[in-house]
C-alpha positions in Angstrom: 0.1 0.1 -0.2 1.2 3.6 -0.8 -0.3 6.9 0.4 0.9 9.7 -1.0 -0.5 13.3 -2.4 -1.8 12.0 -5.2 -0.1 11.7 -8.9 3.3 11.7 -9.1 3.8 14.2 -5.6 4.5 11.8 -2.5 4.4 14.8 0.0 2.7 18.6 -0.6 5.8 20.9 -1.6 5.1 23.5 1.2 5.0 20.7 3.8 8.5 19.4 2.6 9.5 23.0 3.0 8.8 23.6 6.3 10.4 20.1 7.1 13.5 21.6 5.7 13.1 24.8 7.4 12.9 22.8 10.7 16.2 20.7 9.8 18.0 23.8 9.3 17.3 25.0 12.6 18.2 21.7 14.3 21.5 22.1 12.1 22.5 25.5 13.9 21.4 24.0 17.2 23.4 21.0 16.6 26.5 23.4 15.9 26.0 25.3 18.8 26.0 22.3 20.8 29.1 21.0 18.7 30.9 24.5 19.6 30.4 24.3 23.0 31.5 20.8 23.1 35.0 21.9 21.6 35.1 25.1 24.1 34.6 22.8 26.9 37.6 20.1 25.8 40.1 23.3 25.4 39.5 24.3 28.8 39.7 21.0 30.1 42.7 20.2 28.1 44.4 23.6 29.5 43.2 23.3 33.0 46.0 21.3 35.1 44.5 18.1 36.5 41.3 18.4 34.7 42.1 15.6 32.3 42.0 13.5 34.9 38.3 13.8 35.9 37.0 14.1 32.1 37.3 11.5 29.4 38.6 14.2 27.2 38.8 11.7 23.9 34.8 10.8 24.5 34.4 14.6 24.6 36.1 15.4 21.5 34.7 12.2 19.8 31.0 13.8 21.1 31.8 16.9 19.4 33.2 15.2 16.0 29.7 13.4 15.7 27.9 16.2 16.6 30.0 17.9 13.6 28.7 14.3 11.5 24.8 15.2 12.5 25.2 19.0 11.6 26.8 18.1 7.8 24.0 15.2 7.8 21.4 17.6 8.5 22.5 20.2 6.0 23.0 17.2 3.0 19.1 16.6 4.0 18.2 20.1 4.0 19.5 20.7 0.3 17.6 17.1 -0.9 14.3 17.8 0.8 14.4 21.1 -0.7 15.4 20.0 -4.0 12.4 17.6 -4.3 10.1 19.9 -2.5 11.2 22.1 -5.9 10.3 18.9 -8.1 7.3 18.7 -6.6 6.0 22.6 -7.2 7.5 21.8 -11.1 5.3 18.9 -11.3 2.3 20.7 -9.9 2.7 23.7 -12.2 3.3 21.9 -15.2 0.0 19.9 -14.4 -2.1 23.1 -14.1 -0.1 24.8 -16.6 -1.2 22.2 -19.2 -4.8 22.2 -17.8 -5.2 26.2 -18.2 -3.7 26.0 -21.6 -6.1 24.0 -22.5 -8.6 26.2 -21.7 -6.6 29.2 -23.4 -6.0 30.8 -19.8 -3.0 33.4 -19.8 -2.9 32.4 -16.5 -0.5 28.9 -18.0 2.1 31.7 -19.2 2.7 32.8 -15.5 2.8 28.9 -14.7 5.6 28.3 -16.9 7.3 31.3 -15.9 7.4 30.4 -12.5 8.8 26.8 -13.7 11.7 28.5 -15.6 12.7 30.5 -12.2 12.9 26.8 -10.6 14.4 25.4 -13.4 17.0 28.5 -13.2 17.8 27.7 -9.8 19.1 23.9 -10.3 19.2 22.8 -14.0 18.6 19.1 -12.4 14.9 19.9 -11.9 13.1 19.1 -15.3 14.6 15.9 -15.6 14.1 15.0 -11.9 10.2 15.8 -12.8 10.5 14.2 -16.1 11.6 11.0 -14.3 9.1 11.4 -11.5 5.7 11.4 -13.7 7.1 8.4 -15.8 7.6 6.7 -13.0 4.0 7.4 -11.4 2.9 6.3 -15.5 4.3 2.9 -15.4 2.9 2.2 -11.9 -0.6 3.6 -12.2 -1.8 0.3 -13.7 0.1 -2.0 -11.5 -2.0 -5.9 -11.9 -4.3 -4.5 -14.6 -2.7 -7.0 -17.2 -2.8 -9.6 -15.1 -6.1 -10.9 -14.9 -7.8 -14.3 -15.4 -7.9 -14.8 -19.1 -11.4 -16.1 -19.5 -10.4 -17.3 -22.7 -9.2 -14.0 -23.5 -12.0 -12.3 -23.0 -10.7 -10.2 -20.0 -7.6 -9.0 -20.5 -8.8 -6.5 -24.0 -11.6 -5.3 -21.1 -8.9 -4.4 -18.1 -6.2 -2.7 -20.8 -8.9 -1.3 -22.6 -9.9 0.8 -19.8 -6.4 1.6 -18.5 -6.0 3.1 -22.4 -9.1 5.4 -22.3 -7.7 6.2 -18.8 -4.6 7.4 -20.4 -5.7 9.5 -22.7 -6.7 11.9 -19.4 -10.7 11.7 -19.8 -10.4 10.7 -16.5 -9.3 13.9 -15.0 -12.2 16.5 -14.5 -10.7 20.1 -15.5 -11.2 22.9 -13.3 -14.6 25.0 -14.1 -16.0 22.1 -15.8 -19.8 21.9 -15.7 -22.3 18.5 -16.2 -24.5 20.0 -19.6 -27.8 18.7 -20.7 -30.5 17.7 -18.7 -31.2 14.7 -16.6 -34.0 12.1 -16.8 -36.7 12.9 -14.4 -36.5 10.9 -11.0 -38.3 10.3 -8.0 -36.5 10.4 -4.8 -38.9 8.5 -2.0 -37.2 7.9 2.1 -37.1 4.2 2.6 -35.2 4.6 6.1 -34.4 6.7 9.3 -32.4 6.1 12.1 -30.4 8.2 14.8 -27.0 7.3 14.5 -25.2 7.9 17.9 -22.4 9.8 16.2 -20.1 10.2 13.4 -17.9 7.4 11.8 -14.6 6.3 13.6 -12.5 6.6 10.3 -12.3 6.0 6.8 -13.2 2.4 6.8 -16.3 2.8 9.2 -17.4 5.7 6.6 -17.2 3.5 3.7 -19.5 1.0 5.9 -22.3 3.7 6.5 -23.4 3.3 2.8 -26.9 2.8 2.4 -28.3 -0.2 3.5 -32.2 -0.5 3.2 -33.6 -2.4 0.1 -33.4 -0.7 -3.4 -31.5 2.6 -1.5 -28.7 4.4 -3.4 -28.7 7.6 -0.9 -27.8 8.0 2.4 -28.0 11.3 4.2 -26.7 12.2 7.8 -27.5 15.8 8.8 -25.7 16.9 12.3 -27.2 19.4 13.9 -24.2 21.2 15.7 -24.0 23.1 19.1 -24.6 26.3 17.6 -27.5 25.3 15.6 -26.1 25.3 12.3 -26.4 21.8 10.3 -23.7 19.9 8.5 -24.3 17.0 6.3 -22.4 13.8 5.2 -24.4 12.2 2.1 -23.0 8.3 1.6 -23.5 7.3 -2.0 -23.7 3.7 -3.4 -21.9 2.8 -6.6 -23.5 1.5 -9.7 -26.7 -1.1 -9.1 -27.3 -2.1 -12.8 -24.1 -2.6 -14.6 -25.6 -4.8 -17.6 -25.0 -3.7 -21.2 -28.5 -3.1 -21.4 -28.8 -0.6 -19.4 -27.0 1.7 -21.4 -30.2 2.9 -22.8 -31.4 3.6 -19.2 -34.5 2.3 -17.2 -35.7 2.4 -13.7 -32.5 2.2 -11.4 -30.6 5.7 -12.0 -27.3 4.5 -11.0 -26.7 2.1 -14.1 -24.7 2.4 -17.0 -26.8 5.3 -18.8 -25.6 7.4 -16.0 -22.2 5.8 -16.0 -21.8 7.0 -19.8 -23.4 10.2 -18.8 -21.2 11.2 -16.4 -17.7 10.3 -17.6 -18.8 12.4 -20.7 -19.4 15.7 -18.5 -23.4 15.4 -19.0 -26.2 15.9 -16.4 -27.0 12.0 -15.2 -30.4 11.1 -13.3 -28.1 9.4 -10.7 -26.9 13.1 -10.3 -30.0 15.0 -10.1 -31.4 12.6 -7.4 -28.4 13.2 -5.2 -29.6 16.9 -5.4 -33.1 16.2 -4.5 -32.2 13.6 -1.8 -29.8 16.9 -0.1 -32.8 19.0 -0.6 -35.1 16.5 0.8 -33.0 16.4 4.1 -33.0 19.6 4.7 -30.0 20.7 2.8 -29.6 24.3 1.7 -27.4 26.1 -0.6 -24.2 27.0 1.3 -24.7 24.4 3.7 -21.0 22.3 4.3 -22.1 18.6 2.3 -19.4 16.3 2.7 -19.6 13.0 0.7 -18.2 9.5 0.9 -18.8 7.7 -2.7 -18.0 4.3 -4.4 -17.7 3.8 -8.2 -19.8 6.0 -10.0 -20.7 8.1 -7.1 -17.2 9.3 -7.4 -18.1 11.0 -10.6 -21.1 12.6 -8.4 -19.3 13.8 -5.5 -16.3 15.4 -8.2 -19.3 18.1 -9.5 -21.0 18.4 -5.8 -18.0 19.7 -4.8 -16.8 21.7 -8.5 -20.1 23.0 -9.2 -22.9 22.6 -7.0 -24.8 25.2 -4.4 -23.3 23.2 -1.2 -20.2 23.8 0.2 -18.1 20.2 0.0 -15.3 20.5 2.3 -14.4 16.8 2.4 -15.4 14.1 0.2 -13.5 10.4 0.6 -13.7 8.0 -2.6 -13.2 4.7 -3.5 -13.0 3.2 -6.8 -13.8 6.2 -8.6 -13.6 6.5 -12.4 -12.7 10.3 -12.2 -10.3 13.1 -10.3 -11.3 16.4 -10.2 -9.8 19.3 -10.2 -10.3 20.8 -6.4 -9.5 23.8 -5.0 -6.8 24.0 -2.3 -9.4 24.1 0.6 -11.0 21.1 -0.6 -10.1 18.0 0.6 -10.3 14.7 -0.8 -9.0 11.2 -0.1 -9.1 8.5 -2.6 -8.6 5.0 -2.4 -7.9 2.9 -5.7 -6.9 -0.3 -6.3 -3.9 -0.3 -9.5 -5.9 -3.6 -10.8 -9.4 -2.1 -10.8 -10.5 -1.6 -14.1 -13.2 1.4 -13.0 -10.7 3.4 -11.1 -8.3 2.8 -14.2 -10.5 5.0 -16.0 -9.2 8.0 -14.0 -5.6 7.1 -15.4 -4.0 7.8 -12.3 -5.4 11.1 -12.4 -3.8 14.2 -12.4 0.5 14.2 -12.1 0.2 17.0 -9.7 -2.4 15.5 -7.8 -5.5 17.6 -6.4 -6.8 19.3 -3.6 -5.8 20.7 -0.5 -2.2 19.7 1.0 -4.2 17.5 3.1 -5.3 15.6 0.2 -4.0 12.1 0.0 -4.6 9.0 -2.3 -4.1 5.7 -1.2 -3.1 2.9 -3.8 -2.2 -0.8 -3.4 -3.0 -4.0 -6.2 -6.6 -5.2 -4.6 -6.5 -8.6 -5.7 -3.3 -9.9 -6.6 -4.3 -13.5 -7.1 -5.1 -14.5 -10.7 -8.6 -16.5 -10.6 -12.1 -16.5 -11.8 -13.1 -13.7 -8.9 -11.6 -11.0 -11.7 -14.6 -11.6 -13.5 -16.9 -10.5 -11.0 -14.4 -7.3 -10.8 -13.2 -8.5 -7.3 -11.1 -5.7 -6.7 -13.7 -2.6 -7.3 -16.0 -4.5 -5.0 -16.7 -2.5 -1.8 -15.6 -4.6 0.9 -11.9 -4.9 -0.8 -12.2 -1.2 -0.7 -13.0 -1.2 3.1 -9.8 -3.8 3.7 -7.7 -1.1 1.9 -9.2 1.4 4.3 -8.7 -0.2 7.4 -4.9 -0.8 6.3 -4.6 3.2 5.9 -6.7 3.7 9.2 -3.9 1.5 11.1 -1.3 2.9 8.9 -0.2 5.8 11.4 0.1 8.1 8.2 -0.7 11.8 9.2 -2.9 12.6 6.5 -5.1 9.7 7.3 -5.1 10.7 11.1 -6.4 14.2 10.3 -9.4 12.8 9.1 -10.2 11.8 12.8 -10.1 15.7 13.6 -13.1 15.9 10.6 -15.0 13.0 12.4 -14.2 14.8 15.8 -15.8 18.0 14.9 -19.2 16.2 13.6 -19.1 14.2 17.4 -19.9 17.2 18.7 -22.9 17.6 17.1 -26.1 17.6 19.6 -28.3 15.0 17.2 -27.4 13.3 13.7 -30.3 12.4 12.2 -29.9 9.7 9.0 -32.2 9.0 5.9 -31.8 6.5 3.4 -33.4 7.5 -0.1 -34.1 5.2 -2.8 -34.2 7.2 -6.3 -36.1 5.8 -9.6 -36.6 7.1 -12.9 -40.4 8.1 -13.5 
């Protein structure tokens, strides 16, 4: 399992620079300690009889070790700052490419910043290229080693990776869904009162709708000050049969998949908006999202274009990666051998979202067997296993989610409603 900032970026550049600054300060402290040790050594050596009371050889060795530590810190600071510049170069390149597609003059500003970074160290462009290529080489790990099933599965999996590699799964900034969704009806089918917020990412994924036919669950958290916050849980595709490309009663089908992936408004997206409104969410309210599969696309557009304030989204096996703002956090769980997740092409090389955003990847099902035909690596239960591993990892970005859930746990009341949507 790998936990990083997303794309080719392991750690947010500014976080690295903060570490470098702390190490530089530590090097200064160590150098001060070395000076004190050497001064003490001179005093003891020059003082008659003092050398008999103190092991001056060990004292001198301590001074030399302090000098080695200072040198190690200095080297680490140089290396960390270089990698911060390389990561920033990759981020700027990805953002500039996106702006250039939109004919935005801001791309030139970013490219000038890239030039200044390269002027500071000529190695940076080549290191950035190698970094991105390494990410490209690893983003579909295991996708080509599925159970063959008479030659049927390999082309299917590799075809999805080829589509993702074109960049279609990266949703550019400013994108909005077009067209009009098929009309839908949304009906509440279960209500409950959870004792509090989820205990972690895995627990959040376990809160997907469980009532028969339900695709959306909305939890309303009434905070001590009276304001309401919402978390919505969105199921993945419910009808994946090819004939559902034509549509039917079930909105979470292949027709909605096709529409959302190609930038059109789907009935599943409309049903989500209707369910949120039915739960009491109003424009401007904070609505955070936990989504699996197709609903990762719904979460993306809720964050990018809806009237709700989406600060946090957790997605598992999403076929897209949205271009989020710096104040929006996304936690993505991806399996490199997941056909659906591969449609995102690994996302953007520069990652997305706030500095706290994180992507957790692993090969979901390294076994070669008939279970590949059932897309085992895409199933929610497999992603819950990955989330459990992440929760136990001790990674500070995963642990930071604990603060998000802890804030919700301050609620004086929690109301949960599950909804079933049907096309009219």
